[in-house]
N, C-alpha and C positions, 0 to 999 in steps of 0.2 A: 108820179115816179118817185120813187123812195130809195137814198141814200141807207146804206146801213155799215156797220160798226163791228168792226170784228178786230178782238188780239189771238194774235199767234203767237205760240209758245216754244216752234220750234224754228231751224233752218227748215229744214224740209218738210211740210203737213198738209197733213185732206183736211177740210174742218166738212161737215155736213152741213148742210143750213137749209132742206129743204124743207124743214117743220120754220122756220123763219119766212119762207118766200109763200110758203102755203099759208101763214098768217098773213102777210100781206094780200093777197089772193081774196081772202075771206074776208076781210076789212074793204077791200076794192068791191063788192057785188058785184060782179065779172061772172057771169056763166056759163059764156062761151066764148073761148080766143087765145091768147096767149098771155107766157110772162117773159119778159127776156132780161138774163141775169149775166150781167158786167162786172167783171172786175176794175176796177180806179188805178191798175200798175201795171209798170210794165215786169213787174218781177212775182205777181201770182195770176193766176189764171183760173177760171171755171172750167167743170167740169162733171157729166153725168157717167156713176159709174156706178155698181154693185155696191150694194148697203149691208150685206147681209154677215159677209164673211172678214173681219179685219182684215185678214193677211189678205187680202184684196189689193188695198190701200200700201202694206208693209211690201209689198209685190210691187207694186203699179210704183211706189217711189224709189226703190233700188234699181228697177230698171233703167228709170230714168238717170239717175245716178252713173248706169255702168255707158248709155249711151252718151249722156252731157257733163262729164267729170270735172269738179268744183276746181280741182287744179288744172289746171294744160299749158306745159310751158310754151307753147305758141300762142296765148290768146293775151292781146294788147289791151283791154278795157279796162282802163286803170282803177277804176271800182274794185276788181276782184270778182266779178260778179257774173261774166257773161254764160256762167252755167245756168247760172237762172232766166235771163233771157231766154235762154235757150229752149228750157224748157216752155215755159208762158208760149213759147211762138208756136211748140207742137201741141201744146193742151187745147191753146185757145184762150182767146180773153171772155169771148160769152157761150149762153147755151140760151136756145130759146126751147120753151116748153108749152107743148098747149095746153089749153084751160078745157075742160070737159066739165057740166054739170056741176062748175065753181070749185074743181079739185084739178090740180096737178095732175094730167098725163103720164104718170110715170108706170113701167114693168114692177112686178110685185122685188124684185131686188135691186131697184134701181133707186137713186138719191142722188142729190145737187151738192157737190163738193166745193169746195174754195180752195185752190190750190194752194199753197204758200212757197215759194222757193228761195227765197230769199230773209229769210225773221229770223227770231222772232219781230216781230212787228206788230204795228196798230197799223188797221187793214179797213179800206170802203169796197161794197160791190154797188152797183144801182141796182133796182129791179123798176122793169118799166111791165104795165099790166094795157094790153092791148086788145079792144074785146066789148064784147057787148051783154 
């Protein structure tokens, strides 16, 4: 297992981490198996989504803001970041990606993203390679 460090720059941001995960798969010499990618935070998640059109990330974050507005009069959490916790629970804290022939098995337009919902911050995510 490897812990990866990441610096985010905005309150809400999607940072593609596909290359760093694939680099770790390459180092592992695993040809068949799976990679589990997990955020180590309650206000940041992991997703697989389109990596070709940057508007997908913009729309994704905007729509989450519409569902979970940052300021809500009834929120009680004293840190004021209830929206970031809800977004993380919706997106999920981890993803599992199959490894085939030593490569992450992703579709043509798919990438792995670290989703920041309470930045900017220094963040960590874990990658565990399981296989043969």
